[in-house]
N, CA, C and O atoms as a GROMACS GRO file, in nm:
protein
  524
    1MET      N    1 -10.147 -17.553  -9.457
    1MET     CA    2 -10.146 -17.559  -9.313
    1MET      C    3 -10.288 -17.584  -9.262
    1MET      O    4 -10.387 -17.543  -9.322
    2ARG      N    5 -10.295 -17.652  -9.149
    2ARG     CA    6 -10.424 -17.676  -9.083
    2ARG      C    7 -10.452 -17.558  -8.991
    2ARG      O    8 -10.375 -17.530  -8.900
    3VAL      N    9 -10.565 -17.490  -9.016
    3VAL     CA   10 -10.598 -17.368  -8.944
    3VAL      C   11 -10.729 -17.390  -8.868
    3VAL      O   12 -10.831 -17.425  -8.926
    4LEU      N   13 -10.723 -17.366  -8.736
    4LEU     CA   14 -10.840 -17.378  -8.649
    4LEU      C   15 -10.888 -17.238  -8.615
    4LEU      O   16 -10.810 -17.155  -8.568
    5LEU      N   17 -11.015 -17.212  -8.637
    5LEU     CA   18 -11.072 -17.082  -8.604
    5LEU      C   19 -11.147 -17.091  -8.472
    5LEU      O   20 -11.219 -17.188  -8.446
    6ASP      N   21 -11.129 -16.990  -8.389
    6ASP     CA   22 -11.196 -16.984  -8.260
    6ASP      C   23 -11.339 -16.933  -8.278
    6ASP      O   24 -11.374 -16.876  -8.382
    7THR      N   25 -11.420 -16.954  -8.178
    7THR     CA   26 -11.561 -16.916  -8.180
    7THR      C   27 -11.580 -16.768  -8.212
    7THR      O   28 -11.668 -16.733  -8.290
    8ASN      N   29 -11.498 -16.682  -8.154
    8ASN     CA   30 -11.516 -16.538  -8.175
    8ASN      C   31 -11.497 -16.498  -8.321
    8ASN      O   32 -11.556 -16.400  -8.366
    9ILE      N   33 -11.417 -16.571  -8.393
    9ILE     CA   34 -11.397 -16.543  -8.536
    9ILE      C   35 -11.524 -16.578  -8.612
    9ILE      O   36 -11.570 -16.502  -8.697
   10LEU      N   37 -11.580 -16.694  -8.581
   10LEU     CA   38 -11.703 -16.738  -8.650
   10LEU      C   39 -11.819 -16.644  -8.620
   10LEU      O   40 -11.894 -16.608  -8.711
   11ILE      N   41 -11.834 -16.606  -8.496
   11ILE     CA   42 -11.946 -16.517  -8.460
   11ILE      C   43 -11.929 -16.381  -8.526
   11ILE      O   44 -12.027 -16.322  -8.573
   12SER      N   45 -11.808 -16.330  -8.530
   12SER     CA   46 -11.786 -16.200  -8.597
   12SER      C   47 -11.822 -16.208  -8.745
   12SER      O   48 -11.878 -16.114  -8.800
   13ALA      N   49 -11.790 -16.319  -8.807
   13ALA     CA   50 -11.824 -16.336  -8.949
   13ALA      C   51 -11.974 -16.351  -8.969
   13ALA      O   52 -12.029 -16.295  -9.064
   14MET      N   53 -12.040 -16.425  -8.882
   14MET     CA   54 -12.183 -16.454  -8.898
   14MET      C   55 -12.272 -16.336  -8.859
   14MET      O   56 -12.363 -16.299  -8.933
   15VAL      N   57 -12.247 -16.278  -8.744
   15VAL     CA   58 -12.337 -16.177  -8.688
   15VAL      C   59 -12.301 -16.036  -8.733
   15VAL      O   60 -12.388 -15.959  -8.773
   16PHE      N   61 -12.175 -16.004  -8.725
   16PHE     CA   62 -12.133 -15.867  -8.753
   16PHE      C   63 -12.090 -15.848  -8.898
   16PHE      O   64 -12.060 -15.736  -8.940
   17HIS      N   65 -12.085 -15.956  -8.973
   17HIS     CA   66 -12.046 -15.952  -9.114
   17HIS      C   67 -11.914 -15.876  -9.132
   17HIS      O   68 -11.898 -15.798  -9.226
   18SER      N   69 -11.823 -15.902  -9.041
   18SER     CA   70 -11.693 -15.837  -9.044
   18SER      C   71 -11.619 -15.876  -9.172
   18SER      O   72 -11.600 -15.994  -9.201
   19SER      N   73 -11.577 -15.776  -9.246
   19SER     CA   74 -11.504 -15.804  -9.370
   19SER      C   75 -11.369 -15.870  -9.340
   19SER      O   76 -11.322 -15.953  -9.418
   20LYS      N   77 -11.308 -15.833  -9.227
   20LYS     CA   78 -11.180 -15.894  -9.191
   20LYS      C   79 -11.199 -16.043  -9.160
   20LYS      O   80 -11.119 -16.126  -9.202
   21MET      N   81 -11.305 -16.077  -9.086
   21MET     CA   82 -11.329 -16.217  -9.054
   21MET      C   83 -11.370 -16.296  -9.177
   21MET      O   84 -11.336 -16.413  -9.192
   22ALA      N   85 -11.445 -16.232  -9.265
   22ALA     CA   86 -11.480 -16.298  -9.391
   22ALA      C   87 -11.355 -16.326  -9.473
   22ALA      O   88 -11.345 -16.431  -9.538
   23GLU      N   89 -11.260 -16.235  -9.470
   23GLU     CA   90 -11.133 -16.257  -9.541
   23GLU      C   91 -11.052 -16.367  -9.475
   23GLU      O   92 -10.986 -16.445  -9.544
   24VAL      N   93 -11.055 -16.375  -9.342
   24VAL     CA   94 -10.987 -16.485  -9.272
   24VAL      C   95 -11.047 -16.618  -9.317
   24VAL      O   96 -10.973 -16.712  -9.347
   25LEU      N   97 -11.178 -16.626  -9.323
   25LEU     CA   98 -11.245 -16.748  -9.369
   25LEU      C   99 -11.207 -16.780  -9.514
   25LEU      O  100 -11.170 -16.893  -9.545
   26ARG      N  101 -11.217 -16.680  -9.600
   26ARG     CA  102 -11.186 -16.701  -9.742
   26ARG      C  103 -11.043 -16.749  -9.760
   26ARG      O  104 -11.018 -16.847  -9.830
   27LYS      N  105 -10.949 -16.680  -9.696
   27LYS     CA  106 -10.808 -16.715  -9.710
   27LYS      C  107 -10.781 -16.855  -9.655
   27LYS      O  108 -10.704 -16.932  -9.713
   28THR      N  109 -10.844 -16.888  -9.546
   28THR     CA  110 -10.825 -17.021  -9.488
   28THR      C  111 -10.874 -17.128  -9.582
   28THR      O  112 -10.805 -17.227  -9.606
   29VAL      N  113 -10.993 -17.109  -9.638
   29VAL     CA  114 -11.052 -17.210  -9.727
   29VAL      C  115 -10.972 -17.223  -9.857
   29VAL      O  116 -10.953 -17.334  -9.907
   30VAL      N  117 -10.927 -17.112  -9.910
   30VAL     CA  118 -10.858 -17.112 -10.039
   30VAL      C  119 -10.714 -17.159 -10.027
   30VAL      O  120 -10.665 -17.234 -10.112
   31GLU      N  121 -10.644 -17.115  -9.923
   31GLU     CA  122 -10.500 -17.138  -9.914
   31GLU      C  123 -10.457 -17.243  -9.811
   31GLU      O  124 -10.342 -17.286  -9.812
   32HIS      N  125 -10.548 -17.283  -9.724
   32HIS     CA  126 -10.513 -17.375  -9.616
   32HIS      C  127 -10.625 -17.477  -9.598
   32HIS      O  128 -10.716 -17.485  -9.681
   33GLU      N  129 -10.618 -17.552  -9.492
   33GLU     CA  130 -10.726 -17.644  -9.457
   33GLU      C  131 -10.800 -17.587  -9.336
   33GLU      O  132 -10.744 -17.576  -9.227
   34LEU      N  133 -10.926 -17.551  -9.356
   34LEU     CA  134 -11.008 -17.499  -9.248
   34LEU      C  135 -11.049 -17.614  -9.157
   34LEU      O  136 -11.107 -17.712  -9.202
   35CYS      N  137 -11.017 -17.601  -9.030
   35CYS     CA  138 -11.054 -17.701  -8.931
   35CYS      C  139 -11.143 -17.633  -8.826
   35CYS      O  140 -11.116 -17.521  -8.784
   36LEU      N  141 -11.247 -17.702  -8.787
   36LEU     CA  142 -11.335 -17.653  -8.681
   36LEU      C  143 -11.349 -17.762  -8.578
   36LEU      O  144 -11.375 -17.878  -8.610
   37ALA      N  145 -11.332 -17.724  -8.453
   37ALA     CA  146 -11.353 -17.819  -8.344
   37ALA      C  147 -11.503 -17.835  -8.325
   37ALA      O  148 -11.578 -17.737  -8.331
   38ALA      N  149 -11.548 -17.958  -8.301
   38ALA     CA  150 -11.690 -17.981  -8.274
   38ALA      C  151 -11.735 -17.894  -8.157
   38ALA      O  152 -11.847 -17.843  -8.157
   39TYR      N  153 -11.648 -17.876  -8.060
   39TYR     CA  154 -11.678 -17.790  -7.945
   39TYR      C  155 -11.706 -17.647  -7.992
   39TYR      O  156 -11.798 -17.582  -7.942
   40THR      N  157 -11.626 -17.598  -8.085
   40THR     CA  158 -11.643 -17.461  -8.136
   40THR      C  159 -11.776 -17.446  -8.210
   40THR      O  160 -11.845 -17.346  -8.195
   41VAL      N  161 -11.811 -17.545  -8.290
   41VAL     CA  162 -11.937 -17.540  -8.364
   41VAL      C  163 -12.054 -17.536  -8.265
   41VAL      O  164 -12.146 -17.455  -8.282
   42GLU      N  165 -12.052 -17.620  -8.164
   42GLU     CA  166 -12.160 -17.623  -8.065
   42GLU      C  167 -12.162 -17.495  -7.982
   42GLU      O  168 -12.269 -17.441  -7.953
   43GLU      N  169 -12.044 -17.446  -7.946
   43GLU     CA  170 -12.037 -17.321  -7.869
   43GLU      C  171 -12.090 -17.204  -7.952
   43GLU      O  172 -12.160 -17.117  -7.899
   44THR      N  173 -12.057 -17.201  -8.079
   44THR     CA  174 -12.107 -17.096  -8.167
   44THR      C  175 -12.259 -17.098  -8.173
   44THR      O  176 -12.324 -16.995  -8.160
   45LYS      N  177 -12.315 -17.216  -8.192
   45LYS     CA  178 -12.462 -17.229  -8.196
   45LYS      C  179 -12.524 -17.184  -8.065
   45LYS      O  180 -12.624 -17.112  -8.065
   46ARG      N  181 -12.465 -17.226  -7.953
   46ARG     CA  182 -12.519 -17.190  -7.822
   46ARG      C  183 -12.515 -17.039  -7.800
   46ARG      O  184 -12.614 -16.980  -7.757
   47ILE      N  185 -12.403 -16.977  -7.829
   47ILE     CA  186 -12.389 -16.832  -7.808
   47ILE      C  187 -12.484 -16.755  -7.899
   47ILE      O  188 -12.546 -16.658  -7.855
   48LEU      N  189 -12.496 -16.797  -8.024
   48LEU     CA  190 -12.587 -16.728  -8.115
   48LEU      C  191 -12.731 -16.738  -8.066
   48LEU      O  192 -12.806 -16.641  -8.072
   49ASN      N  193 -12.769 -16.855  -8.016
   49ASN     CA  194 -12.906 -16.874  -7.966
   49ASN      C  195 -12.931 -16.800  -7.837
   49ASN      O  196 -13.043 -16.755  -7.812
   50GLU      N  197 -12.829 -16.784  -7.752
   50GLU     CA  198 -12.846 -16.717  -7.624
   50GLU      C  199 -12.832 -16.566  -7.632
   50GLU      O  200 -12.910 -16.493  -7.571
   51LYS      N  201 -12.736 -16.518  -7.706
   51LYS     CA  202 -12.701 -16.376  -7.702
   51LYS      C  203 -12.747 -16.296  -7.823
   51LYS      O  204 -12.754 -16.173  -7.815
   52PHE      N  205 -12.778 -16.361  -7.932
   52PHE     CA  206 -12.812 -16.288  -8.054
   52PHE      C  207 -12.947 -16.334  -8.108
   52PHE      O  208 -12.961 -16.364  -8.226
   53THR      N  209 -13.046 -16.338  -8.019
   53THR     CA  210 -13.177 -16.387  -8.060
   53THR      C  211 -13.245 -16.296  -8.161
   53THR      O  212 -13.333 -16.340  -8.235
   54ASN      N  213 -13.205 -16.170  -8.165
   54ASN     CA  214 -13.267 -16.075  -8.258
   54ASN      C  215 -13.199 -16.075  -8.396
   54ASN      O  216 -13.241 -16.003  -8.486
   55VAL      N  217 -13.095 -16.156  -8.411
   55VAL     CA  218 -13.021 -16.160  -8.536
   55VAL      C  219 -13.053 -16.291  -8.607
   55VAL      O  220 -13.042 -16.399  -8.549
   56GLU      N  221 -13.093 -16.279  -8.732
   56GLU     CA  222 -13.120 -16.400  -8.809
   56GLU      C  223 -12.992 -16.453  -8.870
   56GLU      O  224 -12.931 -16.389  -8.956
   57VAL      N  225 -12.953 -16.568  -8.825
   57VAL     CA  226 -12.835 -16.635  -8.879
   57VAL      C  227 -12.873 -16.779  -8.905
   57VAL      O  228 -12.915 -16.851  -8.814
   58ASP      N  229 -12.859 -16.821  -9.028
   58ASP     CA  230 -12.883 -16.960  -9.061
   58ASP      C  231 -12.751 -17.033  -9.036
   58ASP      O  232 -12.666 -17.044  -9.124
   59ILE      N  233 -12.737 -17.081  -8.913
   59ILE     CA  234 -12.611 -17.141  -8.870
   59ILE      C  235 -12.573 -17.259  -8.957
   59ILE      O  236 -12.459 -17.270  -9.003
   60ASP      N  237 -12.667 -17.347  -8.979
   60ASP     CA  238 -12.636 -17.466  -9.058
   60ASP      C  239 -12.595 -17.430  -9.200
   60ASP      O  240 -12.504 -17.491  -9.256
   61ARG      N  241 -12.662 -17.332  -9.258
   61ARG     CA  242 -12.628 -17.288  -9.393
   61ARG      C  243 -12.486 -17.230  -9.397
   61ARG      O  244 -12.410 -17.254  -9.490
   62PHE      N  245 -12.455 -17.153  -9.294
   62PHE     CA  246 -12.322 -17.094  -9.286
   62PHE      C  247 -12.216 -17.202  -9.288
   62PHE      O  248 -12.118 -17.192  -9.363
   63PHE      N  249 -12.234 -17.306  -9.209
   63PHE     CA  250 -12.135 -17.412  -9.204
   63PHE      C  251 -12.132 -17.493  -9.333
   63PHE      O  252 -12.029 -17.552  -9.366
   64GLN      N  253 -12.241 -17.498  -9.405
   64GLN     CA  254 -12.244 -17.569  -9.533
   64GLN      C  255 -12.172 -17.492  -9.643
   64GLN      O  256 -12.127 -17.552  -9.741
   65ASP      N  257 -12.160 -17.362  -9.627
   65ASP     CA  258 -12.099 -17.279  -9.731
   65ASP      C  259 -11.946 -17.291  -9.737
   65ASP      O  260 -11.884 -17.249  -9.834
   66TYR      N  261 -11.886 -17.349  -9.634
   66TYR     CA  262 -11.741 -17.358  -9.629
   66TYR      C  263 -11.697 -17.503  -9.611
   66TYR      O  264 -11.744 -17.572  -9.521
   67PRO      N  265 -11.606 -17.548  -9.697
   67PRO     CA  266 -11.552 -17.683  -9.674
   67PRO      C  267 -11.459 -17.680  -9.553
   67PRO      O  268 -11.372 -17.594  -9.542
   68TYR      N  269 -11.480 -17.773  -9.463
   68TYR     CA  270 -11.396 -17.777  -9.344
   68TYR      C  271 -11.383 -17.919  -9.292
   68TYR      O  272 -11.463 -18.007  -9.324
   69THR      N  273 -11.282 -17.939  -9.211
   69THR     CA  274 -11.262 -18.064  -9.141
   69THR      C  275 -11.314 -18.046  -9.000
   69THR      O  276 -11.269 -17.958  -8.927
   70LEU      N  277 -11.408 -18.130  -8.962
   70LEU     CA  278 -11.463 -18.125  -8.826
   70LEU      C  279 -11.378 -18.215  -8.738
   70LEU      O  280 -11.356 -18.332  -8.768
   71ILE      N  281 -11.329 -18.158  -8.629
   71ILE     CA  282 -11.243 -18.232  -8.537
   71ILE      C  283 -11.321 -18.260  -8.410
   71ILE      O  284 -11.367 -18.169  -8.342
   72CYS      N  285 -11.333 -18.386  -8.379
   72CYS     CA  286 -11.406 -18.431  -8.260
   72CYS      C  287 -11.306 -18.487  -8.160
   72CYS      O  288 -11.270 -18.605  -8.168
   73SER      N  289 -11.262 -18.406  -8.068
   73SER     CA  290 -11.167 -18.450  -7.966
   73SER      C  291 -11.244 -18.476  -7.837
   73SER      O  292 -11.336 -18.402  -7.803
   74SER      N  293 -11.205 -18.579  -7.768
   74SER     CA  294 -11.267 -18.604  -7.638
   74SER      C  295 -11.167 -18.562  -7.531
   74SER      O  296 -11.047 -18.587  -7.541
   75PHE      N  297 -11.220 -18.498  -7.429
   75PHE     CA  298 -11.135 -18.448  -7.322
   75PHE      C  299 -11.143 -18.546  -7.206
   75PHE      O  300 -11.252 -18.586  -7.164
   76ASP      N  301 -11.029 -18.584  -7.156
   76ASP     CA  302 -11.031 -18.674  -7.042
   76ASP      C  303 -11.008 -18.593  -6.914
   76ASP      O  304 -10.982 -18.473  -6.919
   77ASP      N  305 -11.017 -18.660  -6.804
   77ASP     CA  306 -10.996 -18.593  -6.676
   77ASP      C  307 -10.852 -18.600  -6.630
   77ASP      O  308 -10.822 -18.579  -6.512
   78GLY      N  309 -10.763 -18.630  -6.722
   78GLY     CA  310 -10.622 -18.640  -6.688
   78GLY      C  311 -10.563 -18.503  -6.664
   78GLY      O  312 -10.635 -18.403  -6.661
   79PRO      N  313 -10.433 -18.498  -6.648
   79PRO     CA  314 -10.367 -18.369  -6.625
   79PRO      C  315 -10.381 -18.278  -6.748
   79PRO      O  316 -10.382 -18.324  -6.862
   80SER      N  317 -10.392 -18.150  -6.721
   80SER     CA  318 -10.404 -18.053  -6.829
   80SER      C  319 -10.278 -18.049  -6.913
   80SER      O  320 -10.167 -18.063  -6.861
   81LEU      N  321 -10.296 -18.029  -7.043
   81LEU     CA  322 -10.181 -18.015  -7.133
   81LEU      C  323 -10.116 -17.879  -7.117
   81LEU      O  324  -9.994 -17.865  -7.128
   82VAL      N  325 -10.200 -17.778  -7.092
   82VAL     CA  326 -10.153 -17.641  -7.074
   82VAL      C  327 -10.244 -17.571  -6.973
   82VAL      O  328 -10.353 -17.618  -6.941
   83GLU      N  329 -10.196 -17.459  -6.925
   83GLU     CA  330 -10.277 -17.376  -6.836
   83GLU      C  331 -10.335 -17.262  -6.918
   83GLU      O  332 -10.266 -17.199  -6.998
   84ILE      N  333 -10.464 -17.236  -6.896
   84ILE     CA  334 -10.530 -17.122  -6.961
   84ILE      C  335 -10.626 -17.062  -6.860
   84ILE      O  336 -10.696 -17.134  -6.789
   85ARG      N  337 -10.631 -16.930  -6.855
   85ARG     CA  338 -10.710 -16.861  -6.753
   85ARG      C  339 -10.857 -16.900  -6.758
   85ARG      O  340 -10.915 -16.938  -6.656
   86ASP      N  341 -10.917 -16.892  -6.875
   86ASP     CA  342 -11.059 -16.924  -6.890
   86ASP      C  343 -11.072 -17.072  -6.922
   86ASP      O  344 -11.039 -17.116  -7.032
   87LYS      N  345 -11.120 -17.148  -6.826
   87LYS     CA  346 -11.133 -17.294  -6.844
   87LYS      C  347 -11.225 -17.331  -6.958
   87LYS      O  348 -11.216 -17.442  -7.011
   88ASN      N  349 -11.315 -17.241  -6.999
   88ASN     CA  350 -11.402 -17.268  -7.114
   88ASN      C  351 -11.324 -17.270  -7.245
   88ASN      O  352 -11.372 -17.322  -7.345
   89ASP      N  353 -11.204 -17.214  -7.245
   89ASP     CA  354 -11.120 -17.213  -7.364
   89ASP      C  355 -11.034 -17.338  -7.374
   89ASP      O  356 -10.975 -17.365  -7.479
   90TYR      N  357 -11.026 -17.414  -7.267
   90TYR     CA  358 -10.939 -17.532  -7.266
   90TYR      C  359 -10.972 -17.631  -7.378
   90TYR      O  360 -10.879 -17.681  -7.442
   91PRO      N  361 -11.100 -17.663  -7.404
   91PRO     CA  362 -11.127 -17.760  -7.511
   91PRO      C  363 -11.072 -17.718  -7.647
   91PRO      O  364 -11.036 -17.804  -7.728
   92ILE      N  365 -11.065 -17.590  -7.672
   92ILE     CA  366 -11.016 -17.542  -7.800
   92ILE      C  367 -10.864 -17.559  -7.810
   92ILE      O  368 -10.814 -17.608  -7.911
   93ILE      N  369 -10.793 -17.520  -7.707
   93ILE     CA  370 -10.647 -17.535  -7.712
   93ILE      C  371 -10.610 -17.683  -7.705
   93ILE      O  372 -10.512 -17.726  -7.767
   94TYR      N  373 -10.685 -17.760  -7.631
   94TYR     CA  374 -10.662 -17.904  -7.624
   94TYR      C  375 -10.675 -17.966  -7.764
   94TYR      O  376 -10.589 -18.041  -7.808
   95THR      N  377 -10.784 -17.932  -7.833
   95THR     CA  378 -10.807 -17.983  -7.968
   95THR      C  379 -10.693 -17.941  -8.061
   95THR      O  380 -10.644 -18.022  -8.139
   96ALA      N  381 -10.652 -17.817  -8.051
   96ALA     CA  382 -10.546 -17.767  -8.138
   96ALA      C  383 -10.415 -17.843  -8.116
   96ALA      O  384 -10.342 -17.872  -8.211
   97ILE      N  385 -10.386 -17.875  -7.992
   97ILE     CA  386 -10.261 -17.946  -7.961
   97ILE      C  387 -10.271 -18.092  -8.003
   97ILE      O  388 -10.185 -18.143  -8.075
   98VAL      N  389 -10.376 -18.160  -7.959
   98VAL     CA  390 -10.390 -18.304  -7.982
   98VAL      C  391 -10.406 -18.337  -8.129
   98VAL      O  392 -10.356 -18.439  -8.177
   99ASP      N  393 -10.477 -18.252  -8.202
   99ASP     CA  394 -10.503 -18.280  -8.343
   99ASP      C  395 -10.404 -18.211  -8.436
   99ASP      O  396 -10.428 -18.200  -8.556
  100GLN      N  397 -10.294 -18.165  -8.381
  100GLN     CA  398 -10.182 -18.112  -8.456
  100GLN      C  399 -10.220 -18.000  -8.554
  100GLN      O  400 -10.186 -18.003  -8.672
  101ILE      N  401 -10.291 -17.903  -8.501
  101ILE     CA  402 -10.326 -17.783  -8.577
  101ILE      C  403 -10.200 -17.697  -8.590
  101ILE      O  404 -10.122 -17.686  -8.496
  102ASP      N  405 -10.182 -17.638  -8.706
  102ASP     CA  406 -10.065 -17.552  -8.728
  102ASP      C  407 -10.087 -17.411  -8.674
  102ASP      O  408  -9.998 -17.353  -8.611
  103ILE      N  409 -10.207 -17.356  -8.699
  103ILE     CA  410 -10.236 -17.218  -8.660
  103ILE      C  411 -10.374 -17.211  -8.596
  103ILE      O  412 -10.471 -17.264  -8.650
  104LEU      N  413 -10.382 -17.146  -8.481
  104LEU     CA  414 -10.509 -17.114  -8.416
  104LEU      C  415 -10.531 -16.965  -8.432
  104LEU      O  416 -10.449 -16.885  -8.386
  105VAL      N  417 -10.640 -16.927  -8.497
  105VAL     CA  418 -10.672 -16.786  -8.516
  105VAL      C  419 -10.779 -16.747  -8.415
  105VAL      O  420 -10.886 -16.808  -8.411
  106THR      N  421 -10.750 -16.646  -8.334
  106THR     CA  422 -10.841 -16.605  -8.228
  106THR      C  423 -10.826 -16.458  -8.196
  106THR      O  424 -10.721 -16.398  -8.220
  107GLY      N  425 -10.931 -16.401  -8.143
  107GLY     CA  426 -10.924 -16.266  -8.091
  107GLY      C  427 -10.925 -16.267  -7.939
  107GLY      O  428 -10.924 -16.161  -7.876
  108ASP      N  429 -10.928 -16.385  -7.880
  108ASP     CA  430 -10.936 -16.403  -7.735
  108ASP      C  431 -10.796 -16.391  -7.674
  108ASP      O  432 -10.709 -16.475  -7.700
  109LYS      N  433 -10.775 -16.288  -7.594
  109LYS     CA  434 -10.642 -16.260  -7.539
  109LYS      C  435 -10.591 -16.371  -7.447
  109LYS      O  436 -10.469 -16.385  -7.431
  110ASP      N  437 -10.680 -16.448  -7.387
  110ASP     CA  438 -10.635 -16.555  -7.297
  110ASP      C  439 -10.545 -16.656  -7.368
  110ASP      O  440 -10.455 -16.712  -7.306
  111PHE      N  441 -10.569 -16.679  -7.495
  111PHE     CA  442 -10.488 -16.776  -7.569
  111PHE      C  443 -10.343 -16.732  -7.586
  111PHE      O  444 -10.253 -16.815  -7.600
  112PHE      N  445 -10.321 -16.602  -7.586
  112PHE     CA  446 -10.186 -16.551  -7.611
  112PHE      C  447 -10.093 -16.568  -7.491
  112PHE      O  448  -9.972 -16.548  -7.502
  113ASP      N  449 -10.150 -16.604  -7.376
  113ASP     CA  450 -10.068 -16.632  -7.258
  113ASP      C  451 -10.029 -16.780  -7.250
  113ASP      O  452  -9.949 -16.818  -7.166
  114VAL      N  453 -10.086 -16.863  -7.338
  114VAL     CA  454 -10.058 -17.006  -7.339
  114VAL      C  455  -9.920 -17.028  -7.403
  114VAL      O  456  -9.890 -16.974  -7.509
  115LYS      N  457  -9.839 -17.108  -7.337
  115LYS     CA  458  -9.704 -17.136  -7.387
  115LYS      C  459  -9.703 -17.274  -7.453
  115LYS      O  460  -9.700 -17.377  -7.385
  116VAL      N  461  -9.705 -17.275  -7.586
  116VAL     CA  462  -9.698 -17.398  -7.663
  116VAL      C  463  -9.612 -17.374  -7.786
  116VAL      O  464  -9.604 -17.262  -7.837
  117ASP      N  465  -9.547 -17.479  -7.833
  117ASP     CA  466  -9.471 -17.470  -7.957
  117ASP      C  467  -9.564 -17.477  -8.077
  117ASP      O  468  -9.543 -17.412  -8.179
  118ARG      N  469  -9.668 -17.557  -8.062
  118ARG     CA  470  -9.764 -17.575  -8.170
  118ARG      C  471  -9.900 -17.594  -8.108
  118ARG      O  472  -9.913 -17.676  -8.017
  119PRO      N  473 -10.001 -17.525  -8.151
  119PRO     CA  474 -10.010 -17.443  -8.271
  119PRO      C  475  -9.955 -17.302  -8.248
  119PRO      O  476  -9.937 -17.257  -8.135
  120LEU      N  477  -9.929 -17.236  -8.358
  120LEU     CA  478  -9.898 -17.095  -8.354
  120LEU      C  479 -10.031 -17.025  -8.329
  120LEU      O  480 -10.129 -17.051  -8.399
  121ILE      N  481 -10.035 -16.936  -8.231
  121ILE     CA  482 -10.159 -16.867  -8.197
  121ILE      C  483 -10.146 -16.723  -8.246
  121ILE      O  484 -10.056 -16.650  -8.206
  122VAL      N  485 -10.239 -16.684  -8.335
  122VAL     CA  486 -10.230 -16.552  -8.399
  122VAL      C  487 -10.364 -16.481  -8.399
  122VAL      O  488 -10.470 -16.543  -8.388
  123THR      N  489 -10.358 -16.350  -8.412
  123THR     CA  490 -10.478 -16.269  -8.430
  123THR      C  491 -10.523 -16.277  -8.576
  123THR      O  492 -10.445 -16.318  -8.662
  124PRO      N  493 -10.646 -16.238  -8.603
  124PRO     CA  494 -10.689 -16.234  -8.744
  124PRO      C  495 -10.600 -16.144  -8.830
  124PRO      O  496 -10.568 -16.179  -8.944
  125ALA      N  497 -10.561 -16.030  -8.778
  125ALA     CA  498 -10.475 -15.939  -8.854
  125ALA      C  499 -10.340 -16.003  -8.885
  125ALA      O  500 -10.291 -15.993  -8.997
  126ASP      N  501 -10.281 -16.070  -8.786
  126ASP     CA  502 -10.153 -16.139  -8.808
  126ASP      C  503 -10.168 -16.250  -8.912
  126ASP      O  504 -10.081 -16.268  -8.997
  127PHE      N  505 -10.277 -16.323  -8.903
  127PHE     CA  506 -10.301 -16.430  -8.998
  127PHE      C  507 -10.308 -16.377  -9.140
  127PHE      O  508 -10.246 -16.431  -9.232
  128LEU      N  509 -10.386 -16.270  -9.158
  128LEU     CA  510 -10.401 -16.213  -9.293
  128LEU      C  511 -10.270 -16.156  -9.345
  128LEU      O  512 -10.241 -16.166  -9.464
  129ALA      N  513 -10.192 -16.098  -9.259
  129ALA     CA  514 -10.066 -16.035  -9.302
  129ALA      C  515  -9.956 -16.138  -9.330
  129ALA      O  516  -9.871 -16.114  -9.416
  130ASN      N  517  -9.958 -16.249  -9.260
  130ASN     CA  518  -9.842 -16.338  -9.266
  130ASN      C  519  -9.865 -16.478  -9.320
  130ASN      O  520  -9.769 -16.550  -9.345
  131TYR      N  521  -9.989 -16.520  -9.337
  131TYR     CA  522 -10.013 -16.657  -9.379
  131TYR      C  523 -10.108 -16.664  -9.496
  131TYR      O  524 -10.139 -16.773  -9.544
   0.00000   0.00000   0.00000
């Protein structure tokens, strides 16, 4: 399955060294196809540089350690595919829909209010337990 990880999953793995997020990454790489939206990679870099200046994270090294498919979706000004409360999350759900992602793993509650058939939107715990 094609699995897209949200920014909060990556930051938890990089900054907080969360064992659960590390397991999500490991399981995705070993058992599925890890997909990252270009938007997510840039957002991760921006947030790390803005909010975690006291934490040493070699962002580029981190991304080199995991094989992944980089998805570069362009957003047009057309009608929205779905409604989501936080407009900053729209590029991620847009990418997941347009690029036919099977599973979006996120800890962001706003995604769980989105009504779509695909991708399946799950928490890290649900992903580890069921996929």
